[in-house]
C-alpha positions in Angstrom: -43.2 -18.8 15.8 -44.6 -21.3 13.4 -46.8 -24.8 14.7 -47.5 -27.6 12.8 -50.9 -28.8 12.3 -50.7 -31.4 15.1 -49.3 -29.1 17.6 -52.1 -26.4 16.7 -54.8 -29.6 17.3 -52.9 -30.6 20.8 -53.7 -26.9 21.8 -57.0 -27.2 21.1 -57.7 -30.5 22.5 -55.7 -29.1 25.6 -58.2 -26.0 25.6 -61.3 -28.0 25.9 -60.3 -29.9 29.0 -62.4 -28.4 31.8 -63.1 -30.8 33.9 -59.3 -31.6 34.9 -57.2 -28.7 35.1 -53.8 -29.4 33.2 -50.8 -29.3 35.5 -49.1 -26.1 34.0 -52.5 -24.2 34.0 -52.2 -23.5 37.8 -48.6 -22.4 37.7 -48.6 -18.4 37.9 -45.4 -16.6 38.5 -45.5 -14.5 41.9 -44.8 -10.8 42.1 -41.3 -11.9 44.0 -40.5 -14.5 42.1 -37.9 -14.1 39.0 -38.7 -14.9 35.6 -36.0 -17.7 35.5 -37.6 -19.8 38.5 -41.1 -18.9 36.7 -39.9 -20.6 33.3 -38.1 -23.6 35.5 -41.6 -24.7 37.2 -43.5 -24.1 34.0 -40.8 -26.0 32.1 -41.0 -29.2 34.6 -44.9 -29.3 34.2 -45.0 -29.2 30.6 -42.6 -31.7 30.5 -44.2 -34.1 33.0 -47.6 -34.2 30.6 -48.5 -36.3 28.0 -48.9 -33.6 25.4 -47.0 -34.3 22.0 -43.3 -33.0 21.9 -44.2 -30.7 18.8 -47.3 -29.2 21.1 -44.7 -28.6 24.2 -43.1 -25.4 22.7 -46.1 -23.6 21.5 -47.9 -24.1 25.1 -45.0 -23.1 27.1 -44.9 -19.9 25.0 -48.6 -19.1 25.2 -48.3 -19.7 29.4 -44.9 -17.6 29.5 -47.1 -14.8 27.8 -50.3 -15.4 30.0 -49.4 -16.6 33.3 -46.5 -14.4 34.2 -46.9 -11.4 36.4 -47.7 -7.8 35.5 -44.2 -6.7 35.2 -42.8 -9.8 33.0 -46.2 -8.8 30.8 -45.1 -5.2 30.4 -41.6 -6.4 28.9 -43.1 -9.0 26.6 -45.1 -6.9 25.2 -42.4 -5.0 23.2 -41.7 -8.4 21.6 -43.5 -9.1 18.3 -45.8 -11.9 18.2 -43.9 -14.3 16.4 -41.0 -14.1 18.9 -39.3 -17.6 20.0 -39.4 -18.9 23.9 -35.8 -18.0 23.7 -36.2 -14.4 22.7 -38.5 -13.9 25.1 -36.4 -15.4 28.1 -33.1 -13.5 26.8 -35.7 -10.3 26.8 -36.9 -10.5 30.0 -33.5 -11.6 31.8 -31.8 -8.6 30.5 -34.3 -6.0 31.5 -34.5 -7.9 35.0 -30.3 -7.5 34.8 -30.1 -11.7 34.9 -28.3 -14.2 33.5 -30.3 -16.5 30.5 -31.6 -19.7 31.6 -30.2 -22.9 29.8 -33.6 -24.2 30.1 -34.8 -23.1 26.9 -32.4 -25.4 24.9 -34.4 -28.3 26.0 -37.3 -28.1 24.1 -37.9 -29.1 20.5 -38.4 -25.5 19.3 -35.5 -24.1 20.9 -33.4 -26.4 19.5 -33.8 -25.0 15.8 -32.8 -21.8 17.1 -29.1 -22.3 16.1 -28.4 -22.4 12.5 -24.8 -22.9 12.0 -22.7 -24.7 14.8 -19.2 -25.5 14.6 -18.3 -29.1 14.1 -21.9 -30.3 14.2 -22.7 -29.0 17.9 -26.3 -29.2 19.2 -25.8 -26.1 21.4 -23.6 -23.3 21.3 -20.1 -23.9 22.7 -19.9 -20.1 24.1 -23.2 -20.1 26.0 -22.3 -23.6 27.3 -19.0 -21.8 28.4 -20.6 -19.0 29.8 -23.4 -21.0 31.8 -20.6 -23.3 33.7 -18.3 -20.8 34.5 -20.8 -18.5 36.2 -22.1 -21.7 38.0 -18.4 -22.2 39.1 -18.1 -18.7 40.3 -19.0 -19.1 43.8 -16.7 -21.8 44.5 -13.8 -20.1 43.1 -14.5 -17.3 45.5 -14.9 -19.5 48.4 -11.4 -21.0 48.1 -9.0 -18.6 46.5 -6.1 -21.0 46.8 -7.7 -23.7 44.5 -7.4 -23.7 40.8 -10.5 -24.7 38.7 -10.4 -24.6 34.6 -13.5 -25.5 32.9 -13.6 -26.1 29.0 -16.9 -27.0 27.9 -17.7 -29.9 29.8 -14.0 -31.0 30.8 -13.3 -29.4 34.3 -9.6 -29.5 35.8 -9.5 -29.1 39.8 -6.4 -28.5 41.4 -5.3 -27.6 45.1 -2.6 -27.9 47.5 -3.7 -30.9 49.3 -5.4 -34.0 48.3 -8.3 -33.6 51.2 -8.9 -30.3 49.5 -9.6 -31.6 46.3 -11.9 -34.3 47.3 -13.7 -31.6 49.2 -13.8 -29.2 46.1 -14.7 -32.2 43.9 -17.9 -32.8 46.1 -18.8 -29.2 46.2 -18.4 -28.6 42.6 -20.8 -31.7 41.7 -23.4 -30.5 44.1 -23.2 -26.9 42.5 -23.6 -28.1 39.0 -26.6 -30.4 40.0 -28.1 -27.4 41.6 -27.9 -25.5 38.1 -29.3 -28.6 36.5 -26.1 -30.3 35.0 -25.3 -34.1 35.8 -21.8 -35.6 36.4 -21.3 -39.0 35.8 -18.9 -40.4 38.5 -17.1 -43.0 36.6 -15.8 -40.4 34.5 -13.9 -38.7 37.7 -10.3 -39.2 37.9 -8.2 -38.2 40.6 -4.4 -38.6 41.1 -1.0 -36.8 40.1 -1.2 -38.0 36.6 -4.3 -37.0 34.9 -5.3 -35.9 31.3 -7.2 -32.9 30.3 -7.7 -31.8 26.7 -5.3 -34.6 25.7 -2.5 -32.9 27.5 -0.8 -35.5 30.1 -0.4 -33.8 33.7 2.1 -35.4 36.2 3.7 -34.4 39.4 6.5 -32.9 37.7 6.1 -32.1 34.0 3.6 -32.1 31.3 3.5 -33.6 27.9 1.6 -32.6 25.0 -1.4 -34.8 23.3 0.1 -37.3 21.2 -1.2 -37.0 17.9 -0.9 -38.0 14.2 -0.3 -35.1 11.7 -2.4 -35.7 8.2 -0.5 -35.6 5.3 -3.2 -36.3 2.7 -3.7 -32.7 2.2 -5.8 -32.1 -1.6 -7.3 -28.9 -0.7 -6.8 -25.6 1.0 -9.5 -26.2 3.0 -7.4 -29.5 4.3 -4.7 -27.2 4.4 -6.3 -24.7 6.7 -7.5 -27.7 9.2 -4.1 -28.8 9.5 -2.4 -25.4 10.0 -5.5 -24.7 12.6 -4.6 -27.8 14.5 -0.8 -27.1 14.9 -1.9 -23.9 16.1 -3.2 -25.5 19.3 0.0 -26.9 20.1 2.4 -24.2 19.8 1.7 -23.1 23.7 2.9 -26.7 24.8 5.5 -27.4 21.9 8.5 -25.5 20.7 7.4 -24.9 17.3 9.5 -21.9 15.7 8.3 -19.2 13.7 10.1 -20.0 10.6 9.3 -23.8 10.5 5.6 -22.8 10.3 6.5 -20.4 7.2 6.1 -23.2 4.6 2.7 -24.1 5.9 1.5 -20.2 5.8 2.8 -20.1 2.3 0.2 -22.7 1.4 -2.7 -21.1 3.0 -2.7 -18.6 -0.1 -5.7 -18.9 -2.3 -9.0 -17.8 -3.4 -11.1 -21.0 -3.2 -11.8 -23.8 -0.5 -11.3 -26.2 -3.1 -8.5 -25.1 -4.4 -6.0 -28.0 -5.4 -2.9 -28.2 -2.8 0.0 -30.4 -2.3 2.5 -30.4 0.5 5.9 -29.1 -0.7 9.3 -30.5 0.1 10.0 -27.8 2.9 6.4 -28.2 4.2 6.9 -31.6 4.8 10.4 -31.1 6.6 8.4 -28.8 8.9 6.0 -31.7 9.6 8.5 -34.0 10.2 10.1 -31.2 12.7 7.0 -31.0 14.6 6.2 -34.4 15.1 9.7 -34.9 16.5 8.9 -31.9 19.0 5.6 -33.4 19.8 6.8 -36.5 20.9 9.9 -35.3 22.7 9.0 -32.2 24.5 7.7 -31.4 27.5 6.9 -28.3 29.7 7.6 -28.3 33.7 5.0 -27.6 36.1 4.9 -24.5 37.7 6.3 -23.9 41.5 5.0 -21.4 43.4 7.9 -21.0 45.7 10.3 -20.4 42.4 10.5 -16.9 40.7 9.2 -16.9 37.3 10.8 -15.2 34.4 10.4 -14.3 31.1 12.5 -15.1 28.0 12.0 -13.3 24.6 14.1 -14.0 21.4 14.0 -12.8 17.8 14.3 -15.4 15.3 14.7 -15.5 11.5 10.7 -15.7 11.0 9.5 -13.9 14.0 9.9 -14.0 18.0 9.6 -16.7 20.5 9.2 -16.3 24.2 8.8 -18.8 27.1 7.5 -18.5 30.6 10.3 -20.6 32.6 11.5 -20.9 36.2 15.0 -21.8 37.5 17.9 -20.2 36.6 19.1 -18.9 33.3 21.3 -21.9 31.9 19.2 -24.5 33.3 15.6 -22.3 32.9 12.5 -25.1 32.8 9.9 -23.4 30.3 6.1 -23.6 31.8 4.6 -22.4 28.6 5.6 -20.9 25.1 4.8 -17.5 24.2 4.2 -17.1 20.2 3.0 -14.6 17.7 0.7 -15.0 14.9 1.5 -14.7 11.1 3.0 -10.8 10.4 0.3 -8.7 8.4 2.2 -5.9 7.5 5.0 -5.7 4.9 7.6 -5.5 7.5 7.7 -6.1 11.2 10.7 -4.6 13.0 12.4 -7.1 15.3 12.4 -4.8 18.4 8.1 -4.6 17.8 8.1 -8.7 17.9 10.2 -8.3 21.1 7.4 -6.1 22.5 4.4 -7.8 21.6 6.0 -11.2 23.2 6.6 -9.0 26.3 3.1 -7.6 26.5 1.6 -11.7 25.4 3.7 -13.0 28.5 2.8 -10.6 31.1 -0.7 -10.9 30.4 -0.6 -14.9 30.3 1.2 -14.7 33.8 -1.4 -12.5 35.3 -4.1 -14.6 33.5 -3.2 -17.6 34.9 -0.9 -17.2 37.7 -1.9 -13.7 39.4 1.4 -11.9 39.3 3.9 -10.7 36.8 7.3 -12.1 36.0 9.8 -11.3 38.3 12.6 -11.0 35.5 12.2 -10.3 31.9 15.3 -10.9 29.8 16.1 -9.3 26.6 18.4 -10.4 23.7 20.4 -7.5 23.6 24.3 -7.1 24.6 25.2 -6.2 28.1 27.2 -3.0 26.8 24.6 -1.6 25.1 21.7 -1.2 27.2 20.9 2.5 26.5 21.0 2.1 22.6 18.9 -1.1 22.7 16.3 -0.6 25.5 15.8 3.1 26.1 15.8 4.0 22.4 13.0 2.0 20.9 9.4 2.9 21.7 7.9 -0.6 21.7 9.9 -1.7 24.2 9.0 1.0 26.3 5.3 0.5 25.6 5.7 -2.9 26.6 7.5 -2.4 29.9 4.9 0.3 30.9 3.9 -0.6 34.7 6.7 -3.5 34.9 7.7 -3.8 38.4 10.2 -6.5 37.7 13.6 -6.5 36.7 15.1 -6.2 33.1 18.1 -7.9 32.5 20.2 -8.9 29.1 19.7 -12.3 28.1 21.8 -15.1 28.6 21.1 -18.3 26.6 18.7 -20.8 28.1 18.8 -24.4 26.8 16.0 -24.2 24.1 17.8 -21.5 22.1 19.8 -24.4 20.6 16.6 -25.1 18.7 16.0 -21.7 17.7 17.7 -19.4 14.4 18.4 -16.2 16.9 18.9 -13.1 14.8 21.3 -10.5 16.8 19.0 -7.6 17.0 21.7 -5.5 17.9 23.7 -5.1 14.5 24.7 -1.8 13.6 22.0 0.4 11.7 22.2 -0.1 8.1 19.6 3.1 7.4 20.0 6.5 9.2 17.2 9.3 9.1 19.3 12.0 8.6 21.5 13.0 5.2 25.2 12.1 5.4 28.0 13.2 3.3 28.2 11.4 0.4 26.8 10.5 -3.0 23.0 11.8 -3.9 20.9 9.3 -6.0 17.1 10.3 -7.4 14.8 7.9 -8.3 11.3 7.6 -9.5 9.3 5.0 -11.2 6.5 5.5 -14.2 3.6 2.9 -14.8 3.1 4.2 -17.9 6.5 3.0 -19.5 7.0 0.4 -16.6 10.4 2.1 -16.1 12.6 2.7 -13.0 15.4 5.4 -13.0 18.2 6.7 -10.8 19.9 9.7 -11.6 22.9 11.3 -9.9 25.0 14.3 -10.6 28.6 14.0 -10.9 31.3 16.7 -11.7 28.4 18.9 -13.2 26.9 16.3 -15.5 23.9 13.9 -15.1 24.2 10.2 -15.1 21.1 7.8 -15.3 20.6 4.2 -15.0 17.2 2.6 -16.1 15.4 -0.7 -15.8 12.0 -1.9 -17.3 9.9 -4.6 -15.9 6.2 -4.5 -17.1 5.2 -7.2 -14.2 5.6 -4.8 -11.5 2.9 -2.7 -10.0 3.4 0.8 -9.3 4.9 0.3 -5.7 6.8 -2.3 -6.6 8.8 -0.2 -9.3 8.8 2.6 -6.6 10.9 0.0 -4.5 12.5 -1.6 -7.6 14.3 2.0 -8.1 15.7 2.2 -4.7 17.1 -1.2 -5.4 18.7 -0.1 -8.3 20.1 3.0 -6.6 21.5 0.8 -3.8 23.8 -0.9 -6.5 25.6 2.4 -6.9 28.5 3.2 -4.6 28.4 0.2 -2.2 31.0 1.2 0.1 30.1 4.7 0.6 27.2 6.5 2.7 24.7 6.9 0.1 22.0 9.5 -0.2 18.5 8.1 -1.8 15.7 10.5 -2.6 12.2 9.2 -3.6 8.8 10.7 -4.1 7.2 7.5 -2.7 6.2 7.9 0.9 5.5 3.8 1.2 8.7 3.4 0.2 10.4 5.8 2.3 9.0 4.6 5.5 9.3 1.2 4.8 13.2 1.8 4.3 13.5 3.4 7.4 11.2 0.8 9.5 13.9 -1.8 8.1 17.1 0.2 9.8 17.3 -3.2 12.0 16.4 -6.6 11.5 12.6 -7.7 11.2 10.3 -9.9 9.4 9.5 -9.2 5.8 6.4 -10.8 4.3 5.9 -8.8 1.2 7.7 -8.9 -2.2 8.6 -5.5 -1.7 10.2 -5.6 1.4 12.2 -8.9 0.4 13.9 -7.2 -2.3 14.6 -3.9 0.0 15.8 -6.2 2.8 18.3 -8.0 0.1 19.6 -4.8 -1.5 20.0 -2.8 1.9 22.0 -5.6 4.0 24.2 -6.2 0.8 25.8 -3.1 0.7 28.9 -1.9 3.2 28.1 1.5 3.4 24.9 3.0 5.1 22.1 4.4 3.7 19.8 7.7 4.3 16.5 7.6 2.4 14.6 11.0 1.6 11.1 11.9 0.8 10.1 14.7 -1.1 6.9 15.7 -2.5 7.0 15.2 -6.5 6.1 17.9 -9.0 6.3 20.6 -6.1 6.3 24.2 -7.9 8.5 25.5 -5.2 12.0 24.1 -7.2 15.1 23.6 -5.2 18.0 21.1 -5.2 15.7 18.0 -4.5 13.3 19.2 -6.8 15.5 19.2 -9.7 16.9 16.0 -8.9 13.5 14.5 -8.7 12.3 16.4 -12.0 15.4 14.6 -13.8 14.4 11.3 -12.5 10.6 11.6 -13.2 11.8 12.6 -16.9 14.3 9.7 -17.2 11.6 7.1 -16.1 8.9 8.5 -18.4 10.9 7.8 -21.3 11.6 11.4 -21.8 15.0 11.1 -22.8 14.2 8.5 -25.5 12.7 11.3 -28.0 16.8 12.9 -28.3 17.7 9.1 -28.9 15.0 9.0 -31.3 16.1 12.2 -32.9 19.5 10.9 -33.5 18.0 7.5 -35.0 16.1 9.9 -37.6 19.1 11.9 -38.3 21.0 9.1 -39.4 18.2 6.7 -41.2 15.6 9.4 -42.1 12.8 7.0 -41.4 8.7 8.2 -41.4 7.1 9.2 -38.2 5.0 6.1 -38.2 8.3 3.7 -38.2 9.6 5.8 -35.7 6.9 5.7 -33.4 6.7 2.0 -33.9 11.2 1.5 -33.3 11.2 3.4 -30.4 8.3 3.4 -28.5 6.9 6.9 -28.7 3.5 8.6 -29.7 2.6 9.5 -33.2 2.6 13.0 -32.5 6.1 12.7 -31.1 7.4 11.1 -34.0 6.1 13.7 -36.1 7.7 16.4 -34.1 11.0 15.0 -34.7 10.5 14.7 -38.3 9.3 18.2 -38.3 12.8 19.2 -36.7 15.1 17.6 -39.3 16.2 19.9 -41.8 16.4 17.3 -44.6 13.0 15.8 -44.2 10.7 19.2 -44.6 8.6 19.6 -47.5 10.5 22.5 -48.9 14.4 22.8 -49.1 16.0 24.9 -46.5 18.1 27.8 -48.0 22.2 26.9 -47.8 23.1 30.3 -46.5 22.6 31.6 -42.8 24.4 30.9 -39.5 25.7 27.8 -38.8 23.5 26.5 -35.8 26.5 23.8 -34.8 28.7 26.4 -33.2 30.8 25.5 -29.8 27.7 27.0 -28.0 25.2 27.5 -30.2 21.4 26.6 -29.4 22.1 26.6 -25.5 20.1 29.6 -24.8 16.9 30.9 -26.5 14.9 33.7 -26.1 11.2 33.6 -27.4 8.6 36.7 -27.1 5.4 37.5 -29.3 5.2 40.8 -31.0 2.4 42.7 -32.5 3.1 44.1 -35.9 -0.1 46.1 -36.9 1.0 45.9 -40.8 0.9 42.2 -40.9 -3.3 41.9 -40.2 -5.2 39.6 -40.2 -2.4 37.5 -39.0 -0.6 40.5 -37.3 1.0 38.1 -34.3 5.0 37.5 -34.8 6.5 34.6 -32.9 10.2 35.5 -32.2 12.8 33.9 -31.2 16.6 34.6 -30.8 19.9 32.4 -30.5 21.7 34.2 -28.1 24.8 33.2 -28.9 25.1 33.2 -32.8 22.4 36.4 -32.9 20.1 34.1 -35.4 16.5 35.3 -35.1 13.8 32.9 -36.4 10.2 34.1 -36.9 6.9 32.9 -37.8 3.6 34.8 -38.0 0.2 33.6 -36.7 -3.6 34.6 -36.1 -3.0 34.5 -32.0 -0.8 33.6 -29.3 -1.7 30.4 -27.7 0.1 27.5 -26.9 -0.2 25.7 -30.1 1.4 28.6 -32.1 4.3 28.7 -29.6 4.7 24.8 -30.3 4.4 25.1 -33.9 7.0 28.0 -33.7 9.4 26.3 -31.8 9.3 23.2 -34.2 10.0 25.4 -37.2 13.1 27.2 -35.2 14.5 23.6 -34.1 14.1 22.8 -38.0 16.9 25.5 -38.5 18.7 25.8 -35.1 18.3 22.4 -33.6 17.3 21.8 -30.1 18.3 24.2 -27.5 19.2 23.3 -23.8 17.0 26.3 -22.6 14.6 29.2 -23.7 13.6 32.1 -21.6 10.0 33.8 -21.9 7.8 35.9 -20.1 4.7 34.4 -17.7 2.5 34.8 -20.7 -0.3 32.1 -20.5 1.0 30.6 -24.1 4.2 29.8 -22.2 3.2 28.8 -18.8 0.4 26.6 -20.3 0.6 22.6 -19.5 0.7 21.5 -23.0 4.1 23.8 -23.4 5.4 22.5 -20.2 5.0 19.0 -21.7 6.3 19.9 -25.1 9.2 21.5 -23.2 9.6 18.5 -20.6 9.6 15.8 -23.5 12.4 17.4 -25.2 14.4 17.8 -22.4 14.3 21.7 -22.5 14.3 24.1 -19.2 11.9 27.0 -19.5 12.6 30.4 -17.7 9.9 32.8 -17.0 10.1 36.4 -16.3 7.8 39.1 -15.3 5.1 39.2 -17.8 5.2 42.2 -20.4 8.3 43.1 -18.5 11.6 43.0 -21.0 14.0 42.6 -17.8 16.2 39.8 -18.6 14.9 39.6 -22.5 16.7 42.6 -23.9 17.8 40.5 -26.9 14.5 39.4 -27.9 12.8 42.9 -27.3 15.5 44.6 -29.2 14.9 42.0 -32.2 11.3 42.8 -31.7 12.0 46.5 -32.2 14.5 46.0 -35.0 12.2 43.5 -37.0 9.2 45.9 -36.9 11.0 48.9 -37.9 12.5 47.2 -41.1 9.0 46.1 -42.0 7.6 49.4 -41.3 10.3 51.3 -43.1 10.4 48.8 -46.2 6.5 48.2 -46.4 5.1 51.6 -45.9 8.1 53.2 -48.2 7.2 51.2 -51.0 3.2 50.9 -51.1 1.3 48.8 -53.5 -2.5 49.2 -54.5 -4.2 46.5 -53.5 -6.5 46.8 -56.7 -3.5 46.8 -59.3 -3.6 43.8 -61.2 -1.2 41.1 -60.5 1.5 40.8 -63.6 2.3 37.6 -65.1 5.5 37.2 -63.0 3.7 37.8 -59.7 1.1 35.4 -60.8 4.0 32.8 -61.3 5.1 33.4 -58.1 2.2 33.2 -56.2 0.6 30.3 -58.0 0.3 27.7 -54.8 -2.6 29.2 -52.4 -1.6 30.3 -49.1 -2.9 28.3 -46.1 -3.5 29.5 -42.8 -0.7 29.1 -40.5 1.5 28.8 -43.3 3.7 31.7 -44.6 7.1 32.6 -44.9 9.5 35.6 -44.6 13.5 35.1 -44.8 16.2 37.5 -45.5 20.2 36.6 -45.6 23.2 38.3 -44.3 24.2 38.4 -47.7 24.5 42.2 -49.1 24.1 42.9 -52.8 26.6 45.4 -54.1 24.1 47.1 -56.8 20.7 47.1 -55.4 18.1 46.8 -58.2 14.6 48.1 -58.5 13.4 45.8 -61.1 14.8 42.5 -60.1 12.8 39.4 -59.5 10.5 39.2 -56.5 11.0 37.8 -53.2 8.7 34.5 -52.9 8.6 34.4 -49.3 7.6 37.9 -48.5 4.8 37.6 -50.8 3.7 34.7 -49.1 3.7 35.9 -45.7 2.5 39.6 -46.4 -0.1 38.0 -49.0 -1.5 41.7 -50.2 1.9 43.5 -50.2 4.8 42.8 -52.8 8.2 43.8 -51.8 11.4 44.5 -54.1 14.1 41.7 -53.2 16.4 44.7 -52.4 14.2 46.0 -49.7 16.1 43.8 -47.1 19.3 44.3 -48.7 20.6 46.1 -45.2 19.1 43.5 -43.0 21.3 42.0 -40.4 18.7 39.4 -39.3 17.4 35.8 -40.5 13.7 35.2 -40.4 11.7 32.1 -41.2 8.1 30.9 -41.2 6.6 28.1 -43.4 7.2 28.0 -47.0 4.4 26.7 -49.4 6.0 24.1 -51.4 7.3 26.2 -54.3 8.8 25.3 -57.4 12.7 24.6 -58.1 12.3 27.6 -60.8 10.9 29.6 -58.1 13.9 29.3 -55.8 16.4 29.5 -59.1 14.7 33.1 -59.2 15.0 33.6 -55.4 
């Protein structure tokens, strides 16, 4: 605690006075005296002195520490030296299990302890409310038939008879004076018609406070004050939730000074509220009439009422409303459950008993389906001793937009016979896709919107699927847990507050048929029916089918990789791969002979394997692919068996045979790597893996490996060449282009020569692949396969000789 110079001087002056003892210096705390009583006596002595106002606080703090009893001194020693008077009083009161007193706020120093208080208040309204409530507690216990309600400095007293009210007024006045409060007699109002907190109370009804609604809204802060003032009226004035919705929308913002203006819908809502304030009223509670609870579900939420009288002529005594929904979607049954729990609590708090009857907005003929099957209603009705009935229409329902809560469910939690649609979304391409299978063929519809988030895209995919098969039951499979749970929650009417919930609600309830929403985990290694369809939808959403479209565009225009990537929106690597698979765009011309790859079932199923050939060292690995329909073999030579070599081999094979539908391999690491899986996924190729290093199911390619190596061994070993033999002029001409790593060629045609020759022109492709071995052209005159690898840009004359 800090003191001013004048206060310190006053303390010094007071300490020098010896002849005449000061009034507070002789006040000591007795052992049996409570600390609060000691503070009261000490405070009164200091207030009656002539000390300056700024000195009274430090003197009181010093006397509290020095003149208290030994027990209080032990308690105060645990406090730091600079503690305020309020801290000392509160600490001792907590230790003695006593309530803190209000006397500390009368000193100048204690008034400074509150840093921020609402609406410029001097004291805390919470402490004031608690203090008055504790002072009135003995009066309440002495007369249980009376009702005493206090709010800050306003007190309402009600009793069965007028004489009882007069006696309670005198008792309350004496009790408050004993606790240090003063009551102005001129402000005490008696009679059947009084006003409490602006509410006019008569002998039979209650009218809300007449207020003029502020309309000159300029900032978000002004809008927040307006909505806050209207919330206080909703217990005494019927304001439906849909009326407050335009006002809630204006509360959206980031800064209090943000500019706001009332919309047309907000102005209409304010006009309706003003009309309700001027014309509505509530009935007073009658102890001899049973209390009933009514709950209704409207388009904007829920409304309830505590009322008395028969349902057709029920008179409300208090309205029950809920706050603004905070979740994306709140089911209507959940809103009803919250209204029931709130109504039961209000009845117990204000009247001391629960409603005798609870009226629910369900049809009379559907009690089991409507009530017994809802966990929200079951929880809300736990411990209720009253009667539950179906609702009749009370008079106030004419002002509400009632929504039928018993509509047939649009969404079921189990699959039903009907079309199966798989949905997915991609944040990379901002594309949603819905795929389905019909008569063995997959169909797809897509939509792109770059303004949507990932969750909104997943919801948009379900909306896209809802437009399919509107008259039939539709099974929708999604990998979004959020969307799946949200759809299941929307099986009945509810309140949608988010953009996702609004678009789903509109799509679901616009259909004639029902819907089942199924959730699956994406990219599950255990493949099944649902995973296959989900993979198809995932591939469609990521734009993987675009590669086939881009290849068709390239086949018609033969544009370059850069232009193809820009035109089709694919990566430069994918565009280069497409160009590499085009026979007409290769740097080296292709042979005109060979098997036509465009047969009826050509390029449908391939088998690929790597085989080791000792004779071809240092590049001893051959990647071999066989088209199982045409029998064409494509082989390329590589230094090692990795994923890069696998992709390069398939690109070369695709240039000759086209894009396959399925490739069967073993489980080697080069075939199961992520890069190879991604390559196959982009091209829409299905990879099937067998047992590692086991030829079961791959007999065709294994037989091709054996045939290929046997022919190489036969011909190369049968025609050895001394590596130190000088290269002839003809050889030099054919091998003038240097060989690069990974670029080599070996080819053979099925065309047989009638008269084999030993001294004919040498095969350029064989020279490039084997590098140190020269093989005559007629070595492969009996070969039944076609083998291809990269060819170094030979000249036209070389191909004429070939």
